[in-house]
N, CA, C and O of each residue as an XYZ file, in Angstrom:
340
protein
N       0.559     -0.908      0.126
C      -0.358      0.415      0.301
C       0.678      1.206     -0.200
O       1.871      0.915     -0.109
N       0.224      2.199     -0.724
C       1.396      3.193     -1.142
C       0.030      4.904     -0.916
O      -0.682      5.501     -1.724
N       0.306      5.081      0.678
C       0.083      5.887      1.258
C       0.907      7.013      1.180
O       2.095      6.976      1.501
N       0.152      8.335      0.637
C       1.016      9.134      0.157
C       0.415     10.401      1.975
O      -0.782     10.666      2.087
N       1.222     10.829      2.842
C       1.358     12.090      3.238
C       0.998     13.478      3.543
O       1.966     14.212      3.743
N      -0.528     14.181      3.654
C      -0.514     15.057      2.422
C      -0.267     15.998      3.785
O      -0.852     15.538      4.766
N       0.491     17.236      4.037
C       1.028     18.009      4.797
C      -0.804     18.614      4.876
O      -1.766     18.736      4.117
N      -0.377     18.897      6.594
C      -1.710     19.345      7.177
C      -1.566     20.670      7.579
O      -0.388     20.938      7.813
N      -2.401     21.672      7.757
C      -1.394     22.791      8.184
C      -3.053     23.412      9.138
O      -4.209     23.574      8.749
N      -2.306     23.621     10.609
C      -3.412     24.425     11.245
C      -3.347     26.052     10.990
O      -2.493     26.836     11.406
N      -4.542     26.329     10.156
C      -4.254     28.228     10.599
C      -5.463     28.335     12.114
O      -6.467     27.710     12.457
N      -4.704     29.425     12.647
C      -5.706     29.850     13.930
C      -6.971     30.445     13.477
O      -6.988     30.926     12.344
N      -7.823     30.473     14.058
C      -9.034     31.383     13.703
C      -8.648     32.973     14.312
O      -8.147     33.252     15.401
N      -9.133     34.028     13.035
C      -9.443     34.783     13.373
C      -9.639     35.576     15.056
O     -10.815     35.937     15.106
N      -9.219     35.794     15.828
C      -9.190     36.377     16.974
C     -10.191     38.144     17.041
O      -9.761     39.266     16.775
N     -11.054     37.880     17.323
C     -12.440     38.851     17.471
C     -12.773     40.060     17.742
O     -13.419     40.920     17.143
N     -11.901     39.972     19.363
C     -10.861     41.280     20.103
C      -9.818     41.998     18.914
O      -9.989     43.096     18.384
N      -8.719     41.055     18.675
C      -8.380     41.165     16.880
C      -9.390     42.146     15.757
O      -9.570     43.299     16.147
N      -9.769     41.926     14.981
C     -10.482     42.399     14.452
C     -11.501     43.477     14.594
O     -11.564     44.381     13.760
N     -12.808     43.376     16.274
C     -12.594     45.007     17.000
C     -11.789     45.544     16.912
O     -11.766     46.696     16.476
N     -11.022     45.028     17.219
C      -9.821     46.738     18.532
C      -9.383     47.170     16.326
O      -9.650     48.272     15.845
N      -8.990     46.463     15.811
C      -8.368     47.161     14.955
C      -9.443     47.808     14.265
O      -9.262     49.020     14.152
N     -10.617     47.329     13.717
C     -12.292     47.718     12.882
C     -12.269     49.590     14.064
O     -12.229     50.782     13.758
N     -12.306     49.041     15.005
C     -12.494     50.292     15.550
C     -11.391     51.195     16.307
O     -11.532     52.033     17.197
N     -10.303     50.748     15.669
C      -9.144     51.667     15.875
C      -8.367     52.440     14.322
O      -7.404     53.157     14.055
N      -9.280     51.882     13.737
C      -9.076     52.332     11.871
C     -10.952     53.764     12.130
O     -11.467     54.763     11.629
N     -11.075     53.096     12.867
C     -12.916     54.161     13.425
C     -12.905     55.251     14.402
O     -13.566     56.284     14.290
N     -12.314     55.036     15.125
C     -11.172     56.341     15.859
C     -10.355     57.407     15.087
O     -10.447     58.622     15.261
N      -9.588     56.809     14.257
C      -8.308     57.686     13.386
C      -9.416     57.758     12.152
O      -8.851     58.026     11.091
N     -10.399     57.641     12.062
C     -11.108     58.983      9.851
C     -11.889     59.546     11.197
O     -12.228     60.688     10.886
N     -12.301     59.298     12.452
C     -13.664     60.493     13.529
C     -12.063     61.547     13.953
O     -12.096     62.744     13.668
N     -10.869     60.988     14.572
C      -9.875     62.780     14.652
C      -9.943     62.784     13.584
O     -10.802     63.590     13.226
N      -9.233     62.032     12.367
C      -8.494     62.968     11.211
C     -10.208     64.256     10.613
O     -10.204     65.482     10.507
N     -11.539     63.132     10.333
C     -11.951     64.834     10.503
C     -11.689     65.280     11.221
O     -10.495     65.240     11.517
N     -12.924     66.286     12.301
C     -12.239     66.402     13.555
C     -11.140     67.382     13.620
O     -11.550     68.542     13.668
N      -9.392     67.192     13.640
C      -8.329     67.728     13.202
C      -8.751     68.659     11.831
O      -8.530     69.860     11.991
N      -9.262     68.319     10.653
C      -9.841     68.567      8.984
C     -10.369     69.922      9.876
O      -9.694     70.950      9.826
N     -11.856     69.857     10.854
C     -12.752     71.352     11.455
C     -11.829     72.051     11.882
O     -11.934     73.272     11.766
N     -10.467     71.380     12.601
C     -10.594     72.610     13.495
C      -9.391     72.673     12.333
O      -9.519     71.878     11.403
N      -8.236     73.559     12.322
C      -7.416     73.442     10.859
C      -9.105     74.342      9.942
O      -8.871     75.517      9.659
N      -9.643     74.163      9.798
C     -10.506     74.821      9.075
C     -11.002     76.355      9.618
O     -11.014     77.491      9.144
N     -11.443     75.644     11.026
C     -11.784     77.324     11.743
C     -10.584     77.553     12.198
O     -10.688     78.699     11.760
N      -9.218     77.547     12.807
C      -8.570     78.338     12.699
C      -7.769     78.908     11.661
O      -6.865     79.638     12.065
N      -7.938     78.667      9.677
C      -7.857     79.340      8.683
C      -9.018     81.007      9.188
O      -8.991     82.185      9.544
N      -9.834     79.895      8.854
C     -10.670     81.595      8.696
C     -10.359     82.233     10.324
O      -9.618     83.212     10.226
N     -10.689     81.965     11.595
C     -10.111     82.829     12.418
C      -8.893     83.881     12.313
O      -8.777     85.054     12.670
N      -7.841     82.758     11.527
C      -6.358     83.614     10.834
C      -7.185     84.672      9.916
O      -6.947     85.867     10.094
N      -8.169     84.277      8.918
C      -8.431     85.281      7.901
C      -9.451     86.475      8.505
O      -9.292     87.648      8.167
N     -10.500     86.064      9.420
C     -11.281     87.224     10.597
C      -9.825     88.428     10.608
O      -9.685     89.241      9.694
N      -8.905     88.343     11.725
C      -7.859     88.909     12.275
C      -7.429     89.321     11.451
O      -7.065     90.481     11.647
N      -7.049     88.554      9.477
C      -6.208     89.366      8.881
C      -7.247     91.094      9.156
O      -7.049     92.010      9.954
N      -8.388     90.890      8.024
C      -9.879     91.266      7.704
C      -9.400     92.806      9.094
O      -8.509     93.652      9.010
N     -10.107     92.654      9.846
C      -9.944     92.973     10.950
C      -9.287     93.378     11.247
O      -9.531     94.575     11.097
N      -7.735     93.169     11.982
C      -6.939     93.440     12.165
C      -6.556     94.241     12.164
O      -6.673     95.342     12.702
N      -5.381     93.236     10.776
C      -4.027     94.033     10.171
C      -4.650     94.815      9.685
O      -4.264     95.943      9.993
N      -6.259     94.785      8.420
C      -7.133     96.020      7.639
C      -6.554     94.866      6.031
O      -7.034     95.147      4.933
N      -5.480     93.594      6.172
C      -5.191     92.652      4.931
C      -6.265     92.814      4.044
O      -6.421     93.978      4.413
N      -7.040     92.692      3.300
C      -8.386     92.344      2.176
C      -8.049     91.161      1.766
O      -7.562     90.927      0.660
N      -8.321     90.230      2.751
C      -8.807     88.681      2.724
C      -9.518     87.964      2.441
O     -10.323     87.999      3.371
N     -10.107     86.708      1.227
C     -11.461     86.676      1.637
C     -11.258     85.466      1.981
O     -10.367     84.649      2.211
N     -13.309     85.729      1.911
C     -13.208     84.045      2.761
C     -14.412     83.493      1.840
O     -15.342     84.162      1.390
N     -14.189     82.200      1.676
C     -15.640     81.488      0.540
C     -16.362     81.309      1.218
O     -16.321     80.400      2.047
N     -17.818     82.626      1.005
C     -18.897     81.783      2.133
C     -19.595     80.146      1.762
O     -20.438     80.215      0.868
N     -19.338     78.579      2.373
C     -19.524     78.000      1.915
C     -20.822     77.097      2.468
O     -20.909     75.869      2.477
N     -22.307     78.586      3.160
C     -23.352     78.497      3.547
C     -23.321     77.507      4.666
O     -23.929     76.438      4.715
N     -22.395     78.104      5.695
C     -22.282     76.595      7.260
C     -22.302     78.311      7.959
O     -22.058     79.473      7.632
N     -22.786     77.471      9.151
C     -22.477     78.381     10.554
C     -21.342     79.789     10.562
O     -21.256     81.015     10.628
N     -20.352     78.070     10.399
C     -18.832     79.231     10.716
C     -18.586     79.847      9.509
O     -18.635     81.059      9.719
N     -18.308     79.590      8.173
C     -18.188     80.332      7.829
C     -18.960     82.079      7.347
O     -18.495     83.173      7.029
N     -20.441     81.452      7.548
C     -21.330     83.096      7.271
C     -21.127     83.686      8.937
O     -21.386     84.866      9.172
N     -20.763     82.985      9.775
C     -20.652     83.956     10.881
C     -19.058     84.788     10.650
O     -19.336     85.869     10.129
N     -17.956     84.714     10.787
C     -16.588     84.966      9.832
C     -17.111     86.286      8.937
O     -16.816     87.460      9.162
N     -17.944     85.791      7.892
C     -18.241     86.944      6.724
C     -19.268     88.481      8.034
O     -19.144     89.704      8.106
N     -20.243     87.366      8.855
C     -21.310     88.810      8.787
C     -20.222     89.491      9.669
O     -20.169     90.710      9.834
N     -19.162     88.390     10.346
C     -18.286     89.728     11.312
C     -17.782     90.718     10.377
O     -18.247     91.858     10.421
N     -16.545     90.294      9.221
C     -15.903     91.551      8.849
C     -16.529     92.253      8.290
O     -16.245     93.449      8.356
N     -17.767     91.769      7.417
C     -19.281     92.889      6.908
C     -19.285     93.510      7.625
O     -18.914     94.606      7.205
N     -19.696     93.536      9.477
C     -20.399     94.850     10.277
C     -19.434     95.232     11.372
O     -19.769     95.556     12.511
N     -17.713     95.132     10.725
C     -16.582     95.203     10.918
C     -16.251     96.610     10.531
O     -15.610     97.421     11.200
N     -16.913     96.818      9.067
C     -16.446     96.858      7.419
C     -17.465     98.566      8.096
O     -17.042     99.721      8.138
N     -18.675     98.085      8.463
C     -20.268     99.434      8.345
C     -19.919    100.211      9.239
O     -20.321    101.374      9.271
N     -18.469     99.300     10.821
C     -18.158    100.171     11.873
C     -17.356    101.350     11.815
O     -17.291    102.471     12.318
N     -16.696    100.524     10.879
C     -15.727    101.357      9.925
C     -15.528    102.899      9.795
O     -14.760    103.754     10.236
N     -16.910    102.801      8.733
C     -17.757    104.200      8.508
C     -18.748    105.374      8.735
O     -19.457    106.084      8.021
N     -18.517    105.273      9.843
C     -19.726    105.246     11.797
C     -18.076    106.620     11.546
O     -17.776    107.396     12.453
């Protein structure tokens, strides 16, 4: 009798906690990156308002129809009105 021996490889089952932690970590990294992008945008908007109001540099702010940019545009417009008086 000629029996051939087939190699047997034991593949470990994926650890559910490790998969969950990896997915959770990726999700958290994505949320943190999104929050950081919003913070960076707010910093740029505040800097542009500062440039316009305090330094008199005519920088333009694109009004994206969101609360933050609308507020900055309104601040600059109000300061211009006050300076005319």
